[in-house]
C-alpha positions in Angstrom: 66.2 -41.7 33.5 67.6 -44.8 35.2 70.0 -46.7 33.0 68.8 -50.2 32.2 71.7 -52.4 31.2 71.3 -55.5 29.2 74.1 -57.8 30.3 75.2 -61.1 28.9 75.4 -63.8 31.7 78.9 -64.7 30.4 80.3 -61.2 31.2 82.5 -61.0 34.2 83.3 -58.1 36.6 85.5 -57.1 39.4 83.0 -56.9 42.3 83.1 -54.8 45.5 80.7 -55.2 48.4 80.7 -52.4 51.0 84.1 -51.3 49.7 85.8 -54.7 49.9 87.0 -56.5 46.8 85.4 -59.9 46.7 86.8 -61.1 43.4 85.5 -61.7 39.9 81.9 -62.8 39.3 79.8 -63.4 36.3 76.8 -61.2 35.4 74.2 -63.8 36.5 75.8 -64.1 39.9 76.0 -60.3 40.2 72.3 -59.9 39.9 71.7 -62.2 42.8 73.7 -60.0 45.2 72.5 -56.9 47.1 74.2 -53.5 47.4 77.3 -54.2 45.3 79.5 -52.3 42.9 80.4 -53.9 39.6 83.4 -52.5 37.7 84.1 -53.0 34.1 86.9 -51.4 32.0 85.3 -47.9 31.8 82.4 -47.7 34.2 81.4 -48.9 37.7 77.8 -49.7 38.3 76.2 -49.8 41.8 73.3 -52.3 42.2 70.7 -52.8 44.8 69.5 -56.3 43.9 69.1 -56.1 40.1 68.2 -52.4 40.0 71.0 -50.0 38.9 71.4 -47.3 41.5 74.4 -45.4 40.2 76.7 -45.4 37.2 80.3 -44.0 37.5 82.6 -43.3 34.6 86.0 -44.5 35.7 87.9 -42.7 32.9 86.2 -39.3 33.2 85.7 -39.8 37.0 82.1 -38.5 36.9 78.8 -39.8 37.9 76.8 -40.7 34.8 73.5 -41.4 36.5 72.2 -41.9 40.0 68.9 -43.1 41.5 68.3 -40.9 44.5 66.2 -41.4 47.6 64.1 -38.3 48.1 66.0 -37.4 51.2 69.3 -37.4 49.3 67.7 -35.5 46.4 66.6 -32.5 48.5 70.0 -32.2 50.1 71.3 -31.4 46.6 68.2 -29.6 45.5 66.7 -27.9 48.6 64.3 -25.9 46.4 62.2 -29.0 46.1 61.8 -29.5 49.8 58.2 -30.2 50.9 57.2 -30.9 47.3 57.4 -34.6 47.4 53.6 -35.1 47.2 53.1 -32.7 44.3 52.0 -34.6 41.2 52.7 -34.3 37.5 49.5 -33.5 35.8 50.4 -35.8 32.9 51.6 -39.1 34.3 50.1 -38.6 37.8 53.2 -39.5 39.7 54.5 -37.6 42.7 57.8 -35.8 42.5 59.1 -38.3 45.0 58.0 -41.3 42.9 59.6 -39.8 39.8 62.9 -39.1 41.5 63.1 -42.5 43.2 62.4 -44.2 39.9 65.6 -42.7 38.6 64.2 -40.0 36.4 65.6 -37.0 38.4 66.0 -34.8 35.3 62.2 -35.1 34.7 61.8 -33.2 38.0 64.7 -30.9 37.6 63.5 -29.7 34.2 59.7 -29.8 35.0 57.4 -27.1 33.7 55.0 -25.1 35.9 52.0 -23.7 34.0 50.1 -20.9 35.8 46.6 -19.7 35.2 47.9 -16.1 35.4 50.9 -16.6 33.2 51.3 -16.0 29.5 51.2 -18.1 26.3 50.7 -21.4 28.1 47.6 -21.9 30.4 46.2 -24.8 32.3 42.6 -25.8 31.8 40.6 -24.3 34.7 41.9 -22.0 37.4 44.5 -24.3 39.1 48.2 -24.1 38.3 49.7 -27.4 37.2 53.2 -29.0 37.0 54.3 -31.3 34.2 57.5 -33.4 34.4 59.9 -32.9 31.6 58.9 -36.1 29.8 55.2 -35.4 29.9 55.7 -31.8 28.8 57.9 -32.9 25.8 55.4 -35.6 24.8 52.4 -33.1 24.9 54.2 -30.3 23.0 55.3 -32.7 20.2 51.7 -33.4 19.2 48.7 -31.1 19.8 45.2 -32.7 19.8 43.7 -29.7 18.0 44.5 -26.4 16.5 41.9 -23.6 16.7 41.6 -20.1 15.1 39.2 -18.0 17.2 37.6 -14.9 15.7 36.4 -12.0 17.9 34.8 -8.8 16.7 35.8 -5.9 18.9 35.5 -2.2 18.1 34.7 -2.9 14.4 37.8 -5.1 13.9 38.1 -8.9 13.7 40.9 -10.2 15.9 42.1 -13.7 15.0 43.9 -15.8 17.6 45.6 -19.2 17.1 45.2 -21.6 20.0 47.0 -25.0 20.2 45.1 -27.5 22.4 47.0 -30.1 24.3 45.9 -32.7 26.9 46.6 -30.7 30.0 47.1 -27.1 28.8 46.8 -24.8 25.8 49.1 -22.4 24.1 47.8 -19.0 22.9 49.6 -17.0 20.2 48.8 -13.7 21.8 51.6 -11.4 20.7 49.4 -9.8 17.9 46.4 -9.0 20.1 46.3 -5.2 20.5 46.9 -4.0 24.0 43.7 -2.0 24.2 41.5 -5.1 23.6 43.8 -7.7 25.1 41.7 -8.5 28.2 38.4 -8.6 26.3 39.8 -10.9 23.6 41.6 -13.2 26.0 38.5 -13.6 28.1 36.8 -15.2 25.0 39.9 -17.3 24.2 40.0 -18.7 27.8 36.3 -19.4 27.7 36.7 -21.3 24.4 39.7 -23.3 25.5 38.3 -24.3 28.9 35.0 -25.4 27.4 36.0 -26.9 24.1 39.5 -28.0 24.9 38.4 -30.0 27.9 35.7 -31.6 25.8 38.1 -33.2 23.3 38.5 -36.9 23.6 40.0 -39.8 21.6 37.8 -42.3 20.0 39.0 -45.6 18.4 35.8 -46.4 16.5 33.9 -45.2 13.6 34.9 -43.3 10.4 36.5 -40.5 12.4 39.0 -42.6 14.4 41.0 -40.0 16.3 40.0 -36.9 18.3 36.5 -35.6 18.6 34.5 -33.1 20.7 32.1 -34.5 23.3 29.1 -32.3 22.3 27.2 -33.1 25.6 29.8 -31.1 27.6 29.4 -27.9 25.6 27.4 -25.1 27.1 28.3 -21.6 25.7 29.8 -22.9 22.5 28.2 -25.1 19.9 29.3 -27.0 16.8 27.6 -25.3 13.9 29.0 -27.6 11.3 31.7 -30.3 11.0 33.2 -32.4 8.2 36.2 -34.6 7.4 38.7 -32.7 5.2 40.9 -34.6 2.7 43.7 -33.3 0.4 44.2 -29.9 -1.0 41.2 -30.0 -3.3 38.8 -30.3 -0.3 40.6 -27.4 1.4 39.6 -25.2 -1.5 35.9 -26.1 -1.0 36.3 -25.6 2.8 37.6 -22.1 2.2 34.6 -21.3 0.1 32.3 -22.6 2.8 34.1 -20.5 5.4 34.0 -17.3 3.4 30.2 -17.6 3.1 29.7 -18.4 6.7 32.0 -15.7 8.0 30.0 -13.0 6.4 26.9 -14.3 8.1 28.6 -14.7 11.6 30.2 -11.3 11.5 26.9 -9.7 10.8 25.6 -11.4 14.0 28.6 -10.0 15.9 29.3 -13.4 17.6 32.7 -14.9 18.3 33.3 -18.1 16.4 36.2 -20.5 15.8 37.4 -23.1 13.3 38.9 -26.2 14.9 41.0 -28.9 13.3 41.3 -32.2 15.1 43.8 -34.9 14.3 42.7 -38.3 13.0 44.6 -41.5 12.7 45.0 -40.8 9.0 47.9 -38.7 7.8 45.7 -37.5 4.9 42.7 -36.2 6.7 41.5 -34.1 9.7 38.2 -33.2 11.3 37.1 -29.6 10.7 34.6 -28.0 13.0 32.9 -24.5 12.8 32.1 -23.6 16.4 30.1 -20.5 17.5 29.6 -18.9 20.9 25.9 -19.2 21.5 25.8 -17.4 24.8 24.3 -14.2 23.4 22.3 -15.6 20.5 18.6 -16.1 20.7 16.9 -19.3 19.8 15.5 -18.1 16.5 18.9 -16.8 15.2 20.5 -20.0 16.3 18.1 -22.1 14.3 18.6 -19.8 11.3 22.4 -20.3 11.6 22.1 -24.1 11.8 19.9 -24.1 8.7 22.3 -21.9 6.7 25.3 -24.0 7.8 23.6 -27.2 6.8 22.7 -25.8 3.4 26.1 -24.5 2.7 27.7 -27.6 4.2 25.7 -29.8 1.9 26.8 -27.7 -1.0 30.5 -28.2 -0.3 30.6 -31.4 1.8 30.6 -33.8 -1.2 33.6 -32.2 -2.6 35.3 -32.1 0.8 34.6 -35.7 1.7 34.9 -37.4 -1.6 
């Protein structure tokens, strides 16, 4: 990132303009000049107006940081040629804009996420690129954690999925090879529908992340509640145990999703089922059972 130096107006520097020494000037005079090099005891700083363009360590004789023009950047990094208009999916800036703002390392260390890759997947079918800063910001804090349960060949396969703003991470190493494609198809469907429906809300009791129910098609929220403290987790476990027996008898994929709230002591829990192959009567029956069992455990979960 470009170095932003806070300088006292009383500081003085040896100043060079276009290679010629022009004497000593105070910091406030320096910022009024254009295309100058200011040298202190240990570093030289090149300015264009009051914007730092390059910092050089006089002792180590190395460049600490430079702000490139795109044309200069691709001379040093030709692999980025013709990519100046590609945008980071996070901040929306083009590679050229990022480089010319002084954040060259954000492009050099960017992350490409491919729809046909492994572990990390973009929402939808289009590959995306994230600059280093956006990728780091996203991976530091997921918006939701889901466990998806798929019944295949008389076995329940559980898959953990971490949902981020622009992509999702699948813990897929434990999926058996002979059912990998079948299970991952369900996982991708869930992430692309539910993951893209997550939004942040700043109002109401559940201030934090929520699912926009209107966007759901093949997956529906069977039950949800706010979970507090370890005591409520015990009640949640009892609720899940009863519901799992019922859902596994229906042979339908389902998921539990935890969304972050603005409180460190609570999270939103959702039981979500795949309704694509469930008839209307069975769906009504499941909603009724979930409501009855939810009422039984909700008071203890939300007290």
